[in-house]
N, C-alpha and C positions, 0 to 999 in steps of 0.2 A: 491306230498308232498307240493308243493307250491314253490314260488320263494323266496329264502333267499338271501339277499344281503350281502356284505362283513361286513357292520356295524352290522347286526343281528348276523352273525356268530361270530364276535369278542365279542359281548355282551354275547352270549351263552357260549363261551369259558371262559370268565372272571368269570361268575357266577359259572360254573363248577369247575374252579380252586379254587374259594373261598369256595365252599361247600365241595368238595372232598379232596382238598389239592394237592400240587404239586407232592408228592411222589406216591400217588395212582392213579393219573389221567391217566398215560399211561396204567396201568393195567385195569382200568375201560373202557377206550376207546377200548382196544384190545378185551375185553369181549363183548362189544356192537357190534363190527365189526363181531366177530364170530357168535353172535346171529343173526345178520342181514343176514349174509351169509347163516346160517342154515335155516332161514325163507325163503329166496329166493329159496334155494334148495328144500325145502319142497313144495313150490308152483309149482316148475317145475316137481316135482315127483321124484327127485333124492334121493336115499337112501344111495349111496356109498359116502364115504368121499372124495375120489379122483375123483369122477365123477362130472364134471361141464359142 
């Protein structure tokens, strides 16, 4: 994915906070995390939810 430093992560967080808003940011982050986890499981060939 590349090397992201602390300053880049802070900028990304601030932009996301401004675009999405503070109330929906945790919900969106949770959804992205679940989507990323599902993508990783699909790459591994896992089909069960509890199987990691």
